[in-house]
C-alpha positions as CSV (number, residue, x, y, z in Angstrom):
1,M,82.3,166.1,130.1
2,S,78.8,167.6,130.7
3,L,75.8,167.1,128.5
4,T,75.4,169.5,125.6
5,P,72.0,171.4,125.4
6,E,71.0,169.0,122.6
7,E,71.9,165.9,124.6
8,R,70.1,167.2,127.6
9,T,66.9,167.7,125.5
10,E,67.3,164.2,124.2
11,L,67.9,162.8,127.7
12,L,64.7,164.5,129.0
13,S,62.7,163.0,126.1
14,Y,63.6,159.5,127.3
15,L,62.6,160.1,131.0
16,T,59.2,159.7,132.5
17,E,57.4,162.9,133.3
18,A,57.8,162.3,137.1
19,V,61.6,161.8,136.8
20,A,62.1,164.7,134.3
21,E,60.3,167.0,136.8
22,S,61.9,165.7,139.9
23,N,63.8,168.0,142.2
24,R,66.5,165.3,142.3
25,L,67.0,165.2,138.6
26,E,70.4,167.0,138.6
27,A,71.8,164.7,141.3
28,L,70.5,161.6,139.4
29,I,72.1,162.8,136.1
30,K,75.5,163.6,137.9
31,G,75.4,160.1,139.5
32,A,74.6,158.4,136.3
33,E,77.4,160.3,134.4
34,L,79.8,158.7,136.9
35,R,78.6,155.2,135.9
36,V,78.0,155.5,132.2
37,S,80.9,155.9,129.7
38,R,80.5,158.1,126.7
39,C,83.3,156.3,125.0
40,Y,81.8,152.9,125.6
41,F,78.3,153.6,124.4
42,G,79.2,156.1,121.6
43,K,76.1,157.2,119.8
44,A,73.9,155.4,122.4
45,Y,75.4,157.3,125.3
46,V,72.4,159.6,126.0
47,Y,70.0,156.6,125.9
48,A,72.3,154.6,128.2
49,L,72.5,157.6,130.6
50,S,68.7,157.9,130.6
51,L,68.4,154.3,131.5
52,M,70.8,154.7,134.4
53,V,68.9,157.9,135.6
54,M,65.6,156.0,135.5
55,H,67.1,152.9,137.2
56,K,68.5,155.0,140.1
57,S,65.2,156.9,140.4
58,F,63.3,153.6,140.5
59,L,65.7,152.3,143.2
60,Q,65.3,155.5,145.3
61,G,61.6,155.1,145.1
62,M,61.9,151.5,146.3
63,A,64.1,152.5,149.2
64,A,61.7,155.3,150.2
65,E,59.0,152.6,150.6
66,G,61.3,150.4,152.6
67,V,61.8,147.8,149.8
68,S,65.2,146.2,149.5
69,G,64.7,144.1,146.3
70,P,62.4,143.2,143.6
71,V,58.9,141.8,144.3
72,T,59.1,138.0,144.1
73,S,55.6,137.1,145.3
74,K,52.2,138.7,145.9
75,R,48.9,137.5,147.5
76,E,45.6,139.4,147.8
77,G,43.8,137.7,150.6
78,D,45.3,139.2,153.8
79,L,47.8,141.0,151.6
80,S,51.2,139.5,151.5
81,I,54.2,140.7,149.3
82,G,57.6,139.1,149.2
83,Y,60.8,140.8,148.2
84,G,64.0,139.1,147.0
85,A,67.5,140.1,147.7
86,G,68.9,142.6,145.2
87,G,72.1,142.5,143.3
88,S,73.0,138.8,143.5
89,S,73.6,138.3,139.8
90,G,77.0,139.8,139.5
91,N,75.6,142.9,137.9
92,G,75.1,144.9,141.0
93,D,71.6,146.3,141.4
94,L,70.9,146.5,137.6
95,G,68.7,143.4,137.6
96,N,66.3,145.1,140.0
97,S,64.5,147.3,137.5
98,V,63.4,147.1,133.9
99,Y,65.7,150.1,133.2
100,G,68.7,148.4,134.6
101,Q,67.9,145.3,132.7
102,E,67.7,147.3,129.5
103,Y,71.0,148.9,130.4
104,L,72.6,145.5,130.7
105,E,71.2,144.5,127.3
106,L,72.6,147.7,125.8
107,M,76.0,147.0,127.4
108,E,76.0,143.6,125.8
109,Q,75.1,145.1,122.4
110,Y,78.0,147.6,122.7
111,S,80.5,145.2,124.2
112,P,83.7,145.3,122.3
113,R,84.4,142.0,120.5
114,P,88.1,141.4,119.4
115,G,88.4,141.1,115.7
116,V,84.9,142.5,115.1
117,T,84.8,146.0,116.5
118,G,88.4,146.5,117.5
119,G,87.6,146.6,121.2
120,V,88.9,150.1,122.0
121,C,89.2,150.7,125.8
122,C,88.6,154.2,127.1
123,R,90.3,153.7,130.5
124,G,88.1,156.3,132.1
125,L,89.1,159.2,129.9
126,D,85.6,160.5,129.9
127,G,84.7,160.2,133.5
128,G,83.9,156.4,133.7
129,D,86.3,154.1,135.5
130,A,88.5,151.7,133.6
131,V,86.6,148.6,134.7
132,Q,83.2,150.0,133.7
133,S,84.6,151.3,130.4
134,C,86.2,148.1,129.2
135,F,83.4,145.5,129.6
């Protein structure tokens, strides 16, 4: 299910100006829609989608600079920057950006808890896969 005009306006309000005006914006949104479940996040869907768009944009920027992971060390004299390996936490690459980390926190907040929320599983009915939708 595509974004409504109102949802698109909301999504754009969450994005940085550089990402909102990027010529890759449509591709980023389509890719994010495959990873973010409307059913899982409910009223926070557009915000979660914006976090995934920002996260993927951030990772693409890192890749364009030849960076493969987060900065783990810096030094000024004779310039030295160290990069860690990405995606080793079991959460894929989400730990490699502040946007991915915020997405993980949002996932935890919306995680179904038996006996508390009812824990309804979408099983991918809205475009997300069953594993992603049922965390």
